[in-house]
C-alpha positions, 0 to 999 in steps of 0.5 A, spaced: 790 189 539 794 184 535 800 188 533 801 191 526 805 187 520 807 193 517 814 196 518 815 203 519 822 208 517 822 215 521 816 219 523 818 224 518 818 219 513 811 216 514 809 223 515 811 224 508 808 218 505 802 220 508 802 226 505 803 223 499 797 218 500 792 224 502 794 227 495 793 221 491 786 221 496 783 226 492 782 222 485 782 215 488 775 212 486 775 207 491 778 211 497 776 206 503 782 202 503 787 208 503 783 211 508 784 205 512 791 204 511 792 212 513 788 210 520 792 204 521 799 208 520 796 213 526 794 207 530 801 204 530 804 211 530 800 215 535 805 221 534 802 222 527 795 223 529 796 230 530 800 231 524 794 228 520 789 232 523 793 238 521 794 236 514 787 235 513 785 241 516 789 245 511 786 241 505 779 242 507 781 250 508 779 254 502 780 247 497 780 249 490 774 245 488 769 246 494 764 240 495 768 236 489 771 229 490 777 231 493 774 235 498 769 230 500 774 225 501 778 229 506 772 230 510 770 223 510 777 221 512 777 227 517 770 224 519 773 217 520 779 220 524 774 223 529 771 217 531 778 213 532 783 218 535 783 224 539 788 229 537 792 233 543 788 239 546 792 245 542 790 241 536 783 239 538 782 247 540 785 248 533 780 243 529 774 245 533 775 252 531 775 250 523 769 246 524 765 252 527 767 256 521 764 250 517 758 250 521 756 257 519 753 254 513 749 249 515 746 248 508 752 245 505 755 238 505 761 240 509 757 243 514 753 237 515 760 233 516 763 238 520 757 237 525 758 230 525 765 230 526 764 235 533 759 231 536 764 224 535 770 228 538 766 229 544 765 221 545 771 218 542 776 215 547 781 211 542 780 205 539 784 198 539 783 197 532 782 202 526 774 202 523 773 196 518 772 197 511 764 197 513 765 202 518 769 206 514 764 206 508 758 208 513 762 213 516 763 216 509 755 217 509 755 219 516 751 213 518 750 207 523 752 200 522 748 194 522 750 189 527 747 182 527 747 179 534 745 171 535 740 170 541 739 164 544 732 161 543 730 167 539 732 169 531 738 173 530 737 180 530 740 186 526 741 192 531 744 199 529 751 201 533 755 207 532 763 207 533 762 209 540 757 204 542 760 200 548 758 193 550 756 196 557 751 200 554 748 195 551 748 190 557 745 196 562 739 197 557 741 205 556 741 204 548 737 202 542 740 196 541 739 194 549 732 195 548 731 191 541 735 185 545 731 185 551 724 184 547 728 179 543 730 175 549 723 176 552 726 180 558 722 186 558 718 184 565 724 180 568 730 182 573 735 177 568 741 180 565 745 178 559 752 178 556 755 179 549 760 174 547 764 174 541 765 167 537 770 165 532 772 158 529 778 159 534 775 162 540 769 164 544 769 169 549 765 175 553 765 182 551 768 186 556 764 192 558 768 198 555 769 194 549 767 198 543 763 193 539 765 196 533 773 194 535 769 187 535 767 187 528 773 190 526 777 183 529 772 179 525 774 183 518 
């Protein structure tokens, strides 16, 4: 990942700044840029990841207005965190306990976020980049992203990917993305394989097997 252009002070000061950002998040009409900024700080300063998880657990425990805008924004940021960073084992246990308590009320919107986050934590292995603005928007709705793949000799196709879809999963044929591409390329009955490339104005390069496609999209943003 490219180095962040941001400059930081001490971890304590940055933790206070993020706490203030979380307070601002409650009333923010467009929370996406603020969420991305918090995620970027966590990516640049990994020791803050546990701190932010703990702050979010606190903010989503007995909120003054359950299900209100502020409560919803905290759960949405927690969703983005779960698809980007794994907390340390003690914090992870604490977080899962918090999610399990919410899951006891399956009809609530917050319980749906809790179930999504719990599932995401089982797949997250760390990111090179923070989620793009588009990815944050779809994560806030607990949905998948639509990725456009340009195929040689065939029309471009739109495929759905999650925050955890890797290039290897696509090439190996083990997901819906791969099946769609195999069909578009006419390889259903062929032993031939295909590779994914990312192309910009300055370069074209193959996408590594363990690369998350969501990180590729973020680099384009």
